[in-house]
Legacy VTK file of the C-alpha trace (Angstrom):
# vtk DataFile Version 3.0
C-alpha trace
ASCII
DATASET POLYDATA
POINTS 118 float
13.763 -75.373 -86.684
16.270 -75.614 -84.612
16.406 -79.296 -84.330
15.915 -79.524 -88.512
18.948 -77.359 -88.686
20.911 -79.529 -86.152
19.729 -82.522 -88.392
20.807 -81.333 -90.900
24.477 -81.196 -89.532
24.735 -84.067 -88.230
24.051 -85.851 -92.311
25.691 -83.580 -93.635
28.861 -84.408 -91.221
28.103 -88.157 -91.451
27.400 -88.747 -95.159
30.583 -86.612 -96.007
32.974 -88.309 -93.130
31.551 -92.025 -94.909
32.286 -90.409 -98.843
35.716 -89.423 -97.366
36.020 -93.783 -96.614
36.042 -95.010 -99.453
38.542 -96.072 -101.598
38.153 -94.283 -104.599
38.776 -90.550 -105.731
35.763 -89.489 -106.600
33.269 -89.859 -104.141
36.809 -88.619 -101.261
35.619 -85.120 -103.420
32.218 -85.339 -102.877
32.508 -85.963 -98.933
35.305 -82.719 -98.456
32.807 -80.875 -100.459
29.993 -82.243 -97.727
32.349 -81.828 -94.790
32.242 -78.160 -95.980
28.378 -77.844 -96.174
28.374 -78.851 -93.148
30.600 -75.762 -91.628
29.311 -73.553 -93.822
25.958 -74.228 -91.541
26.926 -74.547 -88.563
29.045 -71.367 -89.200
24.855 -69.980 -89.715
23.211 -71.018 -86.996
26.089 -70.192 -84.497
26.000 -66.650 -86.335
21.988 -66.120 -84.565
20.846 -64.765 -88.263
18.474 -62.498 -87.506
16.038 -60.889 -90.317
15.734 -57.123 -91.316
18.490 -55.808 -89.117
21.056 -53.651 -90.533
25.604 -55.035 -89.551
26.030 -52.358 -89.331
26.608 -50.163 -86.258
24.018 -46.861 -86.552
22.869 -44.234 -84.754
19.382 -44.716 -83.346
20.004 -48.925 -84.165
19.217 -51.009 -81.065
19.964 -54.556 -82.648
21.828 -55.195 -85.439
22.910 -58.722 -87.094
26.409 -59.979 -85.838
28.467 -59.213 -89.108
31.132 -61.594 -88.818
29.394 -64.966 -89.429
28.930 -64.040 -92.801
32.154 -62.573 -92.899
33.608 -66.415 -92.274
31.068 -68.340 -94.202
31.958 -66.209 -97.752
35.689 -66.384 -96.762
35.007 -71.100 -96.416
33.622 -71.038 -99.319
36.935 -69.200 -101.391
38.604 -71.586 -99.320
36.877 -74.738 -100.367
36.178 -73.728 -103.574
40.814 -73.330 -104.133
40.853 -77.471 -102.176
38.149 -78.957 -104.440
39.856 -77.806 -107.516
43.339 -79.003 -106.480
41.691 -82.063 -105.095
40.119 -82.658 -108.172
43.510 -82.014 -110.236
45.323 -84.000 -107.782
42.951 -86.868 -108.622
42.951 -86.190 -112.013
46.765 -86.510 -112.438
47.178 -89.572 -110.025
44.213 -91.091 -112.144
46.545 -90.410 -115.312
49.568 -91.924 -113.811
48.455 -95.156 -112.611
45.205 -96.067 -114.646
43.263 -96.078 -111.921
41.366 -93.628 -109.557
41.813 -96.219 -105.633
42.892 -93.785 -103.337
45.241 -96.516 -101.880
47.986 -96.120 -105.698
48.111 -100.072 -105.653
46.926 -101.080 -109.350
43.475 -102.565 -109.526
44.761 -106.963 -109.788
47.963 -106.119 -107.459
46.943 -107.094 -103.915
47.455 -104.590 -101.111
50.299 -104.595 -97.712
47.317 -105.798 -96.106
47.738 -108.910 -98.548
43.762 -108.590 -99.708
42.581 -107.798 -102.937
41.277 -103.881 -104.297
LINES 1 119
118 0 1 2 3 4 5 6 7 8 9 10 11 12 13 14 15 16 17 18 19 20 21 22 23 24 25 26 27 28 29 30 31 32 33 34 35 36 37 38 39 40 41 42 43 44 45 46 47 48 49 50 51 52 53 54 55 56 57 58 59 60 61 62 63 64 65 66 67 68 69 70 71 72 73 74 75 76 77 78 79 80 81 82 83 84 85 86 87 88 89 90 91 92 93 94 95 96 97 98 99 100 101 102 103 104 105 106 107 108 109 110 111 112 113 114 115 116 117
């Protein structure tokens, strides 16, 4: 099971990084979402979640679940939702202003600073 979780975190991170390096805005947004999912799964895996244990200390309870990873993941979900919404709005605005969705901002037919065609 540990190998499966570690492999899924690695796959999400790899795919997210690949999509971040794409030339259009939609894959960049999806790449950021995949990276945030990878971070959330990583936080859950580091928390060593246990089953049927209370998250708070009570009298007579010897083992309990650490509530910190759950709180961190909940906070990360809220932050990534706000970040994704902001990036989507910025990419729509850039598309409407420039007329294309390339992340370098160059029009489709013009050469970039490196001298090659987009």
